[in-house]
TIMI-946905 format. One record per atom (N, C-alpha, C, O): x, y, z; residue in three letters. Coordinates in steps of 0.02 Angstrom, whole numbers, plus 50000, padded with zeros to 5 digits. Atoms other than C-alpha are relative to their C-alpha. Layout:
N
XYZALA;...
// end
This chain:
261
500484994249995MET;499965000250000MET;500455006050004MET;500875006450048MET;499614994150007PRO;500705017249948PRO;499845004050065PRO;499285003750092PRO;499994996349932SER;501085028650104SER;499675006949977SER;499665009049919SER;500344992950005ILE;500155045550129ILE;500495005150013ILE;500715005650070ILE;499524995949984SER;501355059350108SER;499845006250052SER;499255007950061SER;500144994949954ASN;501495073150233ASN;499795007249970ASN;499735007649909ASN;500324994550027SER;500875091150212SER;500485003749948SER;500245008149912SER;499534997050049ASP;502465096250107ASP;499854996849933ASP;500224998249886ASP;500185001450072ASP;501595087349960ASP;499675006249971ASP;499595006749910ASP;500314993550027LEU;500775104749945LEU;500575004249969LEU;500365009249940LEU;499504995650027ALA;502485112649885ALA;499865000949921ALA;499814996349881ALA;500074998750079GLY;502225121149715GLY;499345001149980GLY;499225003649925GLY;500724998850014GLN;500305121449731GLN;499865007050004GLN;500245010450039GLN;500294993250003VAL;499365138349701VAL;499345000350042VAL;498844997450022VAL;500604998749961ALA;498125143549840ALA;499825007249999ALA;500215011950006ALA;500364993349994VAL;496885157749835VAL;499625000150068VAL;499204995950083VAL;500164998849936VAL;496535164050006VAL;499595006750009VAL;499895012050003VAL;500504994449988THR;494995176350039THR;500085002350073THR;500224998250117THR;499974997949932GLY;495035186750193GLY;500664999950033GLY;500744999250093GLY;499265001149988ALA;496955186450190ALA;500285004750040ALA;500795002950070ALA;499674994049966ALA;497395202650272ALA;500084999350070ALA;500545002050099ALA;499874999349926GLN;497135198850448GLN;499664992450031GLN;499354988549995GLN;500295005249954GLY;496605185250582GLY;500164993249968GLY;500724991549949GLY;499925007650019ILE;496335167150528ILE;500255000549925ILE;500684996749905ILE;499865000850073GLY;496465171250340GLY;500825001149990GLY;501164997949950GLY;499254998250001ALA;498245178850372ALA;500424993450022ALA;500914991449990ALA;499695005849974ALA;498745163750473ALA;500004993749960ALA;500444989449964ALA;499975005050047ILE;498235152250346ILE;500485000649945ILE;500824995949924ILE;499484998150057CYS;499245161550211CYS;500734997650025CYS;501114994149991CYS;499335001549972ALA;500795160250329ALA;500114991850006ALA;500654989349990ALA;499965006749987THR;500485142250369THR;500184995749930THR;500664991949924THR;499925002650072LEU;500255136750180LEU;500755002049979LEU;501174997949960LEU;499354997450039ALA;501735147450125ALA;500644996050036ALA;501164994950004ALA;499465003549964ASP;502835138050256ASP;500094992949974ASP;500574989349986ASP;499945006850039HIS;502485122850156HIS;500034999849923HIS;499864995149886HIS;499925000250066GLY;502875128949996GLY;499535001249953GLY;499645000049893GLY;500544998850042VAL;501275133849931VAL;500065007949975VAL;500305012350011VAL;499914992950022THR;501195149749821THR;499315002250018THR;498794999050008THR;500584997049966ILE;499975161249903ILE;499775005749955ILE;500155010249937ILE;500294993650033VAL;498785172849805VAL;499465002450056VAL;498934999550066VAL;500394997249942ALA;498065183749951ALA;499505004949981ALA;499675010149953ALA;500454996250026MET;496405190849921MET;499615003450063MET;499375000450111MET;500404996549953ASP;495585204950020ASP;499825007149976ASP;500095009549927ASP;500254992550019ILE;494725222550011ILE;500415005150031ILE;500325011050017ILE;499664995149965GLN;495965230550122GLN;500625000249975GLN;500994995549988GLN;499335000150035PRO;497505236050022PRO;500575000750047PRO;501074997350039PRO;499414999449960ALA;498615241550156ALA;500304993850041ALA;500894992150036ALA;499895006549961PRO;498635226050272PRO;500124993949951PRO;500494989349969PRO;499865004350045LEU;498615215750120LEU;500704999849970LEU;501004994549958LEU;499394999350029GLN;500225223350046GLN;500514998050069GLN;501044995050059GLN;499555002049945ARG;500995220850227ARG;500064992649999ARG;500624990350008ARG;500015007950002LEU;500565201750215LEU;500484997749948LEU;500914993449956LEU;499545002150062ALA;501375200950044ALA;500715001150010ALA;501144997349986ALA;499334999049987GLU;502905208550105GLU;500334995650051GLU;500934994350048GLU;499745004049945ASP;503065197750261ASP;500104992649964ASP;500584988949979ASP;499975007050027LEU;502755181750155LEU;500334999849926LEU;500025001349875LEU;499634999850066ALA;504025179950016ALA;499634996949952ALA;499404991449963ALA;500395003650061GLY;503185176049855GLY;499265000450009GLY;498944997449966GLY;500664999849998ALA;501465179349909ALA;499805006649958ALA;500155011749958ALA;500304995950050HIS;500365189149782HIS;499365003650024HIS;498875000050037HIS;500534996949967PRO;499145201949847PRO;499485002249934PRO;499695004449880PRO;500544998850051VAL;497455204349745VAL;499425003850038VAL;499025000750074VAL;500544996649963VAL;496295217849811VAL;499294998849957VAL;499234999849896VAL;500685001450031VAL;494475213449772VAL;499464999850050VAL;499584997650106VAL;500604999949950ASP;492765215449857ASP;499714992349988ASP;499454991249933ASP;500255006950010VAL;492245196749873VAL;499224999849996VAL;498954994449981VAL;500644999650008ARG;490455202349872ARG;499755001549939ARG;499165000849925ARG;500054998550078ASP;490615207349690ASP;500064994949962ASP;500644993649945ASP;499865005950034ALA;490305192049594ALA;500405001049935ALA;500864997149922ALA;499604999550057PRO;490925199049426PRO;500705001350005PRO;501124999049967PRO;499284998349975ALA;492475206349513ALA;500434993550017ALA;500994992649995ALA;499785006749981VAL;492805189049589VAL;500164995949944VAL;500734993749941VAL;499875003350053ARG;492635180149431ARG;500625002449956ARG;501024998449933ARG;499464997350037THR;493835191549342THR;500614998450031THR;501014995249997THR;499495001549962ALA;495115190349474ALA;500224992750004ALA;500814991150002ALA;499805007650000ILE;495025171049483ILE;500214998049933ILE;500704994249930ILE;499805001350065ASP;495125169849292ASP;500675002349991ASP;501124998649971ASP;499234997150003THR;496655181249296THR;500474996250033THR;501024995150007THR;499455003849950ILE;497515171549434ILE;500044992349955ILE;500594990249937ILE;499945006450029ALA;497165154749350ALA;500425000749931ALA;500834996349918ALA;499604998550058GLU;497895161449186GLU;500695001350011GLU;501134999349973GLU;499334997349982GLN;499375169449275GLN;500424993850024GLN;500994993150003GLN;499705005149966PHE;499785153649377PHE;499954993349972PHE;500254988649998PHE;500055007050034GLY;499285139249257GLY;499484996650036GLY;499424990650024GLY;500485004349969GLY;497835134749375GLY;499945001150067GLY;500395004050097GLY;500024998749918ILE;497235135049554ILE;499864993350018ILE;499444989649992ILE;500015006749962ASP;497525120349664ASP;499555000050067ASP;499244995150087ASP;500324999349936ILE;496785126849824ILE;499605006650007ILE;499875012049995ILE;500344994449982LEU;495415138449869LEU;499844999750075LEU;499634994650100LEU;500224999949929ILE;495155144050051ILE;499645006350008ILE;499915011850006ILE;500564994349984ALA;493625155050084ALA;499975001550072ALA;499664998250114ALA;499984998749932ALA;493995163750237ALA;499805007250026ALA;499835008950085ALA;500324993649989ALA;493285181050223ALA;499384999750051ALA;498984995150047ALA;500645000449959GLY;491975184950358GLY;499925006450039GLY;500405010050051GLY;500214993949952VAL;491075198950465VAL;499574997550048VAL;499274992350040VAL;500455001249941LEU;490155199050626LEU;499605006450012LEU;499865011950020LEU;500364995049974ARG;488715209050664ARG;499474997650056ARG;499084993250037ARG;500285002749941THR;487855205950837THR;499365004650016THR;499295010549998THR;500644997249971GLY;486145209750917GLY;499504995550003GLY;499634989949981GLY;500575004549986PRO;484495201650958PRO;499714998449929PRO;499695002549883PRO;500265001750060ALA;483725192250826ALA;499365004249978ALA;499255005249919ALA;500604994750005THR;482155203650839THR;500245006649980THR;499835010549955THR;499814992750012GLU;483185219350816GLU;500535000749952GLU;500675006649939GLU;499564999150052ILE;484505216250685ILE;499745002949939ILE;499225000949913ILE;500254995850058THR;484355228350543THR;500094995949933THR;500514991349929THR;499985002350067ALA;484085223750361ALA;500765000549971ALA;501054995849944ALA;499344998850035PRO;485755231750307PRO;500504995550032PRO;500934993049995PRO;499565004149969ASP;486715221550446ASP;499954992649969ASP;500414989149947ASP;500135007050026TRP;485885205850393TRP;500244998949928TRP;500504993549915TRP;499775000850068ARG;486295208050210ARG;500735000249996ARG;501024996249959ARG;499285000049994GLU;488075212950249GLU;500404993950021GLU;500954992349999GLU;499725005949971VAL;488385197550345VAL;499874994149938VAL;500344990949915VAL;500185004550051MET;487505186450212MET;500455001349944MET;500694996449915MET;499604999050066ALA;488515194950071ALA;500734998250008ALA;501054995449964ALA;499325002349984VAL;490165192550154VAL;500084992650013VAL;500474989449978VAL;499855006449969ASN;490055176050247ASN;499604994149954ASN;499754988249966ASN;500325005050038LEU;488895166650116LEU;500075001149931LEU;500324996749895LEU;499964999250070ASP;488775174949950ASP;500734999749974ASP;500884996549923ASP;499325000150027ALA;490615177949934ALA;500274993050000ALA;500674991549956ALA;499855006850009VAL;490855159649970VAL;499804996849934VAL;500174993449897VAL;500365002650077MET;489735155349819MET;500435002949948MET;500734999349908MET;499574996850057HIS;490635168149707HIS;500674996649996HIS;500834993849943HIS;499385002650007THR;492345162049749THR;500074992149974THR;500474989849933THR;499925007150016CYS;491955143649746CYS;499824998049924CYS;500164994349889CYS;500215000150076GLN;490985144749575GLN;500535000949957GLN;500704996949913GLN;499434997250052ALA;492375154149492ALA;500634994950002ALA;500934993549950ALA;499425003350002ALA;493765143249553ALA;499814992849985ALA;500254989349961ALA;500265006950023ALA;492735126549527ALA;500094999549923ALA;500284994249897ALA;500024999250079GLN;492695131849340GLN;500684998249971GLN;500784995749915GLN;499265001050024HIS;494545130749330HIS;500264993250030HIS;500754990650003HIS;499725006449984MET;494805114449431MET;499704994649968MET;500004989349963MET;500355005650033ILE;493475104249341ILE;500364996849951ILE;500434990749951ILE;499665003550055PRO;494465102449179PRO;500644997050020PRO;500864992749982PRO;499465002249973ARG;495985098649281ARG;499924992950042ARG;500374988950052ARG;500235005249966ARG;494995085849379ARG;500464999450063ARG;500714994050080ARG;499745000949929ARG;495815090249545ARG;499975007150032ARG;499945012349999ARG;500104993149969GLY;495685103649675GLY;499784999050073GLY;499494993950092GLY;500315000049933THR;495305107249852THR;499695006850021THR;500005012150017THR;500314993549977ILE;494055120049919ILE;499864998850073ILE;499644993550094ILE;500134999249922ILE;493945125050108ILE;499735005950016ILE;500005011250002ILE;500314994049977ALA;492745136350184ALA;500095000550069ALA;500054995250099ALA;499964999649929VAL;492995143150363VAL;499255002350020VAL;498995007650004VAL;500664998949971ALA;491335141750447ALA;499975001550067ALA;500305006650079ALA;500004998449935SER;491025142150633SER;499594994450034SER;499194990750005SER;500385005749953ASN;490385130650780ASN;499345003350011ASN;498855000150031ASN;500674997549990ALA;489035143350786ALA;499494997849944ALA;498894999449950ALA;500395003850053ALA;488325134250629ALA;499604994450027ALA;499124992049995ALA;500345005949972SER;487805120350745SER;499775000750069SER;499414996350094SER;500154997749937VAL;487615128750910VAL;499755006350007VAL;500145010849992VAL;500374993950005PRO;486395142750934PRO;500405004850051PRO;500655002550103PRO;499584995849963ARG;487245158651004ARG;499535006750010ARG;499305009649961ARG;500434993749990MET;486235173451081MET;500405006549972MET;501005007649979MET;499724994750036ASN;486455189050985ASN;500394999349941ASN;500705004149919ASN;499655001450050MET;487205180650844MET;499644997749939MET;500004995649893MET;500535003150042ALA;485755175250735ALA;500254999949923ALA;500264994849889ALA;499824998750063ALA;486395182850570ALA;500624996049988ALA;500664992349938ALA;499345003150013TYR;488195176350590TYR;499934992250003TYR;500284988549969TYR;500035007649995ALA;487635158750640ALA;499644997649945ALA;499824992249923ALA;500355001850052ALA;486415157650501ALA;500434999949933ALA;500384995549889ALA;499574999450061SER;487665163250371SER;500474993850005SER;500594990649954SER;499475005750002LYS;488915149850432LYS;499674993549998LYS;500014988649980LYS;500385006950008ALA;487605135750437ALA;499824999849920ALA;499804994449889ALA;500184999950073ALA;487145140850259ALA;500684997949965ALA;500684993349924ALA;499415001550026THR;488955140450214THR;500214992150006THR;500374988849957THR;499905007049989ARG;489235123550287ARG;499604995249952ARG;499864990549921ARG;500375004450045MET;487865115850193MET;500115000949924MET;500034996249886MET;499874998250071PHE;488295125050025PHE;500654995249985PHE;500694991949933PHE;499385003650021ILE;490045116850036ILE;499924992549997ILE;500254989149958ILE;500195007349999LYS;489285099150080LYS;499714998749928LYS;499944994149894LYS;500315001650069CYS;488175100449916CYS;500535001449946CYS;500514997949895CYS;499434998150054LEU;489705108149813LEU;500404993250002LEU;500534990049950LEU;499535005950000GLY;490765093449876GLY;499654993349974GLY;500014988849952GLY;500435005650027LEU;489385080549825LEU;500064999949923LEU;500174994849891LEU;500064999150072GLU;489305087749647GLU;500645000449970GLU;500694999049911GLU;499364999550025LEU;491135090449630LEU;500454993550010LEU;500994992949981LEU;499535006049988ALA;491825073349694ALA;500094995949936ALA;500614992749930ALA;499965003950059VAL;491505065249523VAL;500605002949957VAL;500834999849909VAL;499424996050038HIS;492915078249464HIS;500624999150032HIS;501145000650004HIS;499445002349958GLY;494065072349602GLY;500255006850040GLY;500825008050058GLY;499934993349958ILE;493845089549694ILE;499634999350066ILE;499044997950071ILE;500305001349942ARG;493635088649874ARG;499835007150035ARG;500175012150027ARG;500294993249976CYS;492585102249973CYS;499854998650071CYS;499464994150088CYS;500135001049928ASN;492655104050163ASN;499905007050031ASN;499975012350002ASN;500054993649951THR;492355116550304THR;500414998550057THR;500444992850080THR;499695000149935VAL;493425120550453VAL;499575004650048VAL;499555010650033VAL;500354995149955SER;492325128150599SER;500325001150068SER;500304997050114SER;499694997649941PRO;493245137250728PRO;499475001650058PRO;498905003550045PRO;500374996749946GLY;492545141450897GLY;500365006250015GLY;500685009049972GLY;499664992949980SER;493195157150996SER;500794999349988SER;501174995550018SER;499314999150019THR;494815161650920THR;500225006950005THR;499855011549988THR;499754993249975ASP;495925176250973ASP;500175004249935ASP;500745004749912ASP;499964995350058THR;495625187850824THR;499725006850012THR;499495008050068THR;500404993849990SER;494935205250802SER;499305000450005SER;498985004550038SER;500755001849996MET;493255198550770MET;499794997550072MET;499264999350099MET;500205003049929GLN;493265189150940GLN;500055006950047GLN;499605008750085GLN;499914994349948ARG;493975204951029ARG;499535005349994ARG;499495009050043ARG;500544994750005GLN;492615216550969GLN;499424997950044GLN;498995001950062GLN;500565001949956LEU;491485206151075LEU;500155001150078LEU;499735000550123LEU;499804998949930TRP;492465209951230TRP;499985006650031TRP;500105011249992TRP;500004993849973THR;492315224451350THR;500345001150057THR;500355006750082THR;499634999849946SER;493355219951492SER;500584994750001SER;500564989749966SER;499415005150007PRO;495055210951530PRO;499744993250024PRO;500104988350015PRO;500235006749978ASP;493985196951606ASP;499604996049952ASP;499424990249964ASP;500425003450055ASP;493025192651448ASP;500344993649974ASP;500034988449968ASP;499655006750019ALA;494285180051391ALA;499954994650048ALA;499924988850028ALA;500015004849952HIS;494215171151548HIS;499254997450003HIS;499114991550014HIS;500745001950000ALA;492285171451539ALA;499744995249939ALA;499284991149942ALA;500125004550058VAL;492355163751360VAL;500174993050013VAL;499854988549987VAL;499715006049979ILE;493325149651436ILE;499604995950049ILE;499594989750048ILE;500315003449944THR;492275146251585THR;499264999249974THR;498984994450002THR;500545000150020GLY;490605148651495GLY;499505004450039GLY;499705007950085GLY;500484995349967SER;488945157751548SER;499394995849996SER;499114994449943SER;500765002950000LEU;487345148351609LEU;499585004749985LEU;499135002949948LEU;500484995350023ALA;486425164351591ALA;499965001549927ALA;499425003949907ALA;499994998850070ARG;486865166151407ARG;499964992649965ARG;500104992349905ARG;500055006350021PHE;486605147151384PHE;500614998049956PHE;500524995149903PHE;499455001450036ARG;488465145651330ARG;500404996050035ARG;500554997450093ARG;499555004649961PRO;489555131351373PRO;500695003649988PRO;500825007549943PRO;499314998250007GLY;491395134451408GLY;500414995949953GLY;500164992149912GLY;499455003750049ILE;492975127551320ILE;500284995250040ILE;500684996950084ILE;499725005449956PRO;493355110551393PRO;500775000150002PRO;501064998750055PRO;499255000150006LEU;495155111851342LEU;500315005150033LEU;500935005050037LEU;499794994649961GLY;495305127451443GLY;500435005949966GLY;500845009150000GLY;499634995950040ARG;496015138651307ARG;499675003649942ARG;499225000649912ARG;500394997150059ILE;495445151051172ILE;500484998349946ILE;501084998449958ILE;499575002050053ALA;496125145751003ALA;500385005349967ALA;500085010549957ALA;499614996150042THR;497475154650910THR;499884999349922THR;499734993749900THR;500095000650076PRO;497305158250719PRO;500454994549967PRO;500304991449916PRO;499605006350016ALA;498705145850703ALA;499674993950003ALA;499724989949957ALA;500345005849991ASP;497655132750770ASP;499534997749943ASP;499484991949924ASP;500515002250052ILE;496325133850635ILE;500384999849935ILE;500154996249890ILE;499625001350059ALA;497715136350498ALA;500264993349992ALA;500344990849937ALA;499685006750005ASP;498455119750547ASP;499404993849983ASP;499544988249961ASP;500535003650011ALA;496735112050534ALA;499875000049915ALA;499744994949883ALA;500034998950068VAL;496605119150355VAL;500514997449962VAL;500374994749908VAL;499475004050023LEU;498325113050317LEU;499844992949995LEU;499964990249941LEU;500115007650000PHE;497825095150357PHE;499534998549943PHE;499644994349899PHE;500495002150054LEU;496255096050251LEU;500215001649922LEU;499974998749874LEU;499754999450066ALA;497185103250103ALA;500634995049981ALA;500884995049925ALA;499485004450016SER;498535090250114SER;499774992849977SER;499194991049988SER;500085007150018ALA;498675072050043ALA;499784996350053ALA;499454991350040ALA;500305004849948ARG;498325065350220ARG;499315000849999ARG;499014997050036ARG;500714998949994ALA;496595071350192ALA;499604998149933ALA;499035000149919ALA;500165001050066ARG;496415064150017ARG;499294996150000ARG;498964996849949ARG;500545002849997HIS;494905053950067HIS;499455002850039HIS;498964999650059HIS;500534996149960ILE;493955067450158ILE;499695005249961ILE;500035009849937ILE;500334994650036THR;492645077450075THR;499275001250032THR;499054996850070THR;500674997249963MET;490945086050133MET;499984999050072MET;499494997050103MET;499934999949928HIS;491685086750307HIS;499975005750034HIS;500185010650004HIS;499954993449963ASP;491465099850441ASP;500494997550054ASP;500364993050094ASP;499465001549938LEU;493095099350554LEU;499915005950050LEU;500095011650038LEU;500124994849949ILE;492585108450711ILE;500695000550038ILE;501024995650056ILE;499274998349963VAL;494155116750794VAL;499775004750059VAL;499875010750053VAL;500174995049954ASP;493425123950960ASP;500164998250072ASP;499935001550119ASP;499865002049931GLY;494175114251109GLY;499484996750032GLY;499474996850094GLY;500565002949966GLY;492655104951143GLY;499425004350022GLY;498995002150060GLY;500534995849981ALA;491515120051158ALA;499294997949975ALA;498794998250011ALA;500655001950030SER;490145114251049SER;499724992750019SER;499184990549998SER;500175005849980LEU;490135097351135LEU;499754994849954LEU;499254991449963LEU;500255004350051SER;490045087650984SER;500664998649953SER;501165002249953SER;499465002550040GLY;491185078650863GLY;499975002049925GLY;500415000249886GLY;
// end
């Protein structure tokens, strides 16, 4: 039986990463680059995107609004032509708008769905069109454990991530015949700017770990908040040949917070 190679089998492959300028997206870029992957970093923020490209030798910044389907298609087509194809797509762009489900505004709802769900569809459709003729490729979307566990004041975010997870499963079912694997990684609380915008005091990190009965929120059994690198390592695994027989899977990376596998 042939052995399964390690994650360095990714060397020389081309990965497009959305939401690359900060947080989990930036960590994914760094981790994949460490394993020899050519990074095309996509984000709407020019300045931090340029800094990322300067920090990661060989990374290629592409400024694009992932909410804009024609712009995404043009960017993906250009990337595929320039690099001779796209091997990996990581859809990591995301936004958070909080508030009671009965009070969230229509503009906030639309913004969350546009970035967290519509943009996943835009990038996946565009990338898949280039993967199908080559009969290979890997698509990974960053979802959330909020897709399966209700969270107070996070109805729009949770709904967008649940829809993303199911979209990727359906996409994976359709693309399996072409040898293309599609999976999601679902982080729990992770030390990013998105997480910190929810905090109002130095004790909030501890409160996340211990949980809150009043808010129907379990704590984190492993007793720590994830780092972006923890999520990037999960993405690395799913992108590698070690996960060659895994598709339509949701890999939850939350320290046990969702109390599920």
